[in-house]
C-alpha positions as CSV (number, residue, x, y, z in Angstrom):
1,A,33.9,-29.3,10.0
2,A,32.3,-26.8,12.4
3,V,35.0,-24.3,11.6
4,Q,34.4,-24.8,7.9
5,V,30.6,-24.3,8.3
6,A,31.2,-21.2,10.4
7,G,33.4,-19.8,7.6
8,Q,30.7,-20.5,5.0
9,A,28.0,-18.8,7.1
10,D,30.2,-15.7,7.6
11,A,30.9,-15.5,3.9
12,L,27.3,-15.8,3.0
13,Y,26.3,-13.2,5.6
14,A,28.8,-10.8,4.1
15,K,26.8,-11.1,0.9
16,R,23.4,-10.5,2.6
17,D,22.4,-8.0,0.0
18,D,21.4,-11.2,-1.9
19,P,18.2,-12.5,-0.1
20,A,19.2,-16.1,-0.8
21,A,22.7,-15.6,0.7
22,A,21.2,-14.0,3.8
23,R,18.7,-16.9,4.3
24,Q,21.5,-19.5,3.8
25,A,23.7,-17.8,6.3
26,A,20.9,-17.7,8.9
27,D,20.1,-21.3,8.3
28,L,23.7,-22.3,8.8
29,Y,24.0,-20.3,12.0
30,L,20.8,-21.9,13.2
31,S,22.1,-25.4,12.5
32,Q,25.3,-24.5,14.4
33,H,23.4,-23.2,17.3
34,R,21.3,-26.3,17.5
35,A,24.3,-28.5,17.2
36,A,26.3,-26.6,19.8
37,P,23.8,-24.7,22.1
38,K,26.7,-23.7,24.5
39,D,28.6,-21.9,21.7
40,F,28.4,-18.2,22.4
41,V,29.6,-17.1,18.9
42,S,27.0,-19.1,16.9
43,A,24.3,-17.8,19.2
44,W,25.0,-14.1,18.7
45,K,25.7,-14.5,15.0
46,L,22.4,-16.3,14.6
47,A,20.7,-13.3,16.4
48,R,22.5,-10.9,14.1
49,A,21.5,-12.7,10.9
50,A,17.9,-13.2,12.2
51,Y,17.7,-9.5,12.9
52,F,18.7,-8.7,9.3
53,L,16.1,-11.1,7.9
54,G,13.6,-9.8,10.4
55,T,14.0,-6.2,9.1
56,H,15.0,-6.7,5.5
57,G,13.7,-10.1,4.5
58,P,10.4,-11.2,3.0
59,E,7.5,-9.4,4.9
60,K,5.7,-12.6,5.7
61,E,8.8,-14.2,7.4
62,R,10.0,-11.2,9.4
63,R,8.1,-11.8,12.7
64,M,9.3,-15.4,12.6
65,W,13.0,-14.4,12.2
66,L,12.7,-11.7,14.9
67,E,11.4,-14.3,17.3
68,T,14.3,-16.6,16.3
69,G,16.7,-13.8,16.9
70,L,15.2,-12.9,20.3
71,S,15.7,-16.5,21.4
72,A,19.3,-16.7,20.1
73,A,20.3,-13.3,21.7
74,T,18.8,-14.4,25.0
75,D,20.9,-17.5,24.8
76,A,24.0,-15.5,23.9
77,V,23.5,-13.2,27.0
78,A,23.1,-16.3,29.2
79,L,26.2,-17.9,27.8
80,N,28.4,-14.8,28.2
81,D,27.1,-11.7,30.0
82,T,30.4,-9.9,29.8
83,R,30.5,-9.6,26.0
84,P,28.4,-6.8,24.2
85,E,27.2,-8.9,21.2
86,G,24.3,-10.7,22.9
87,H,23.1,-7.6,24.7
88,F,23.2,-5.5,21.6
89,W,21.3,-7.9,19.3
90,L,18.8,-8.6,22.1
91,A,18.0,-4.8,22.2
92,A,18.0,-4.5,18.4
93,T,15.6,-7.5,18.0
94,M,13.3,-6.3,20.7
95,G,13.3,-2.8,19.1
96,A,12.3,-4.3,15.8
97,L,9.6,-6.4,17.4
98,A,8.3,-3.4,19.3
99,E,8.0,-1.5,16.0
100,S,6.2,-4.4,14.4
101,Y,3.6,-4.7,17.2
102,G,2.8,-0.9,17.2
103,L,3.2,1.6,20.0
104,R,0.8,0.2,22.6
105,Q,2.1,-3.4,22.6
106,G,5.7,-2.4,21.7
107,L,6.1,-0.3,24.8
108,K,6.3,-3.5,26.9
109,Y,9.9,-4.0,25.5
110,R,11.1,-0.5,26.4
111,S,12.7,-1.1,29.7
112,R,14.5,-4.3,28.6
113,I,15.8,-2.6,25.4
114,K,17.2,0.3,27.4
115,Q,18.8,-2.0,30.0
116,A,20.4,-4.1,27.3
117,L,21.9,-1.0,25.5
118,E,23.1,0.5,28.8
119,R,24.8,-2.8,29.5
120,V,26.6,-2.6,26.1
121,L,27.8,0.9,27.0
122,A,29.1,-0.4,30.3
123,I,31.0,-3.2,28.6
124,D,32.3,-1.4,25.5
125,P,30.9,2.0,24.4
126,A,32.9,1.8,21.1
127,F,31.3,-1.5,20.1
128,M,30.3,-1.4,16.5
129,E,31.2,2.3,16.2
130,G,29.0,3.5,18.9
131,S,26.0,1.3,18.1
132,A,24.7,1.4,21.7
133,D,24.6,5.2,21.7
134,R,23.0,5.2,18.2
135,A,20.3,2.8,19.4
136,L,19.7,4.7,22.6
137,G,19.3,7.9,20.6
138,R,16.6,6.1,18.6
139,W,15.0,4.8,21.9
140,Y,14.8,8.3,23.4
141,H,13.4,9.6,20.1
142,K,10.7,7.0,19.6
143,V,9.5,6.3,23.2
144,P,6.9,8.8,24.3
145,G,8.0,11.4,26.9
146,L,5.5,9.9,29.4
147,F,7.5,6.7,29.3
148,G,11.0,8.2,29.4
149,G,11.5,9.5,25.8
150,S,13.4,12.8,25.4
151,A,14.4,14.7,22.2
152,A,17.4,16.3,24.1
153,K,18.7,12.9,25.2
154,A,18.1,11.4,21.8
155,E,20.2,14.1,20.2
156,Q,22.9,13.7,22.9
157,H,23.3,10.0,22.2
158,L,23.2,10.3,18.4
159,R,25.8,12.9,18.5
160,K,27.9,10.7,20.8
161,S,27.6,7.8,18.3
162,L,29.0,10.1,15.6
163,T,32.2,10.7,17.6
164,Y,33.1,7.0,16.8
165,N,32.3,7.4,13.1
166,P,31.3,10.9,11.8
167,Q,30.3,9.2,8.5
168,S,27.9,6.7,10.0
169,V,25.0,6.6,7.5
170,V,22.6,5.2,10.1
171,S,23.5,7.8,12.8
172,L,23.2,10.6,10.4
173,Y,19.8,9.3,9.2
174,F,18.5,8.9,12.7
175,L,19.6,12.4,13.6
176,G,17.9,13.8,10.5
177,E,14.7,11.9,11.4
178,L,14.9,13.4,14.9
179,Y,15.3,16.9,13.5
180,Q,12.5,16.5,11.1
181,D,10.1,15.3,13.8
182,E,11.2,18.2,16.0
183,G,10.3,20.7,13.3
184,R,13.8,21.5,12.1
185,P,13.4,20.7,8.4
186,A,16.5,22.6,7.2
187,E,18.8,20.6,9.5
188,A,17.0,17.4,8.5
189,R,17.5,18.1,4.8
190,R,21.2,18.8,5.4
191,L,21.6,15.4,7.2
192,Y,19.6,13.5,4.6
193,Q,21.8,15.0,1.9
194,Q,24.9,14.0,3.8
195,V,23.5,10.4,4.1
196,L,23.2,10.3,0.3
197,E,26.7,11.7,-0.3
198,T,28.5,9.5,2.3
199,P,30.1,6.3,0.9
200,A,28.5,3.1,2.1
201,H,30.4,1.4,4.9
202,K,32.5,-1.5,3.7
203,E,31.1,-3.8,6.5
204,Y,27.6,-2.4,6.7
205,A,26.9,-1.6,3.0
206,A,23.6,-3.6,2.9
207,E,22.2,-1.6,5.8
208,D,23.6,1.7,4.5
209,R,21.9,1.3,1.1
210,A,18.6,0.8,2.8
211,F,18.9,4.0,4.8
212,K,20.1,5.9,1.7
213,T,16.8,4.8,0.0
214,Q,14.8,6.1,3.0
215,A,16.8,9.4,3.1
216,R,16.1,10.0,-0.6
217,A,12.4,9.5,0.0
218,R,12.4,11.8,2.9
219,L,14.2,14.5,1.0
220,Q,11.7,14.2,-1.8
221,A,8.8,14.5,0.7
222,L,10.4,17.6,2.3
223,A,10.9,19.2,-1.1
224,S,7.3,18.8,-2.0
225,R,6.1,20.8,1.0
226,P,5.6,24.5,0.8
């Protein structure tokens, strides 16, 4: 029965473009985790689904899902410290929470986020097509220089992530955003255009479509400037 429920949850999560499917998947993972709190897989999959709802779900429910995901990711790390999944979703969830709280409060997560991502790199740098380098690039971009941020290190990590998948929509978008913030609009436009022209990833299509929408908006904003 547990295996059947797990399969149902995975199938629903694969259809997470549909808000109802995403919520059903998260609810099933949550039920699994409560029924078997020592199960590492249900813990990290709950964290992953909660992160998606915490960043793409209904606005009023996002903070609740991020808190759920933070708890699940913490459990996953405690259950198996040698696997990358718990560490990665812990960092991703804390990053989303940091953004939701704003710069001043969000900075309290910065050290833990960096440590979790560096742990992923130590375990498996190729995990999820260089996701740790991608997230570290974002970390170095968004954290103020006074607290460890660095545009040069951000670019280094984002370019490293692209060695695992040169057509990563998310990495291309993050690099374009970095260039735009660094006053390199021509390079930013080129990358945003590449984001629009790159086919959505079969496994991460829901996320890719969201970043394509953001890239289109940024291109339009750049085009309206003198």
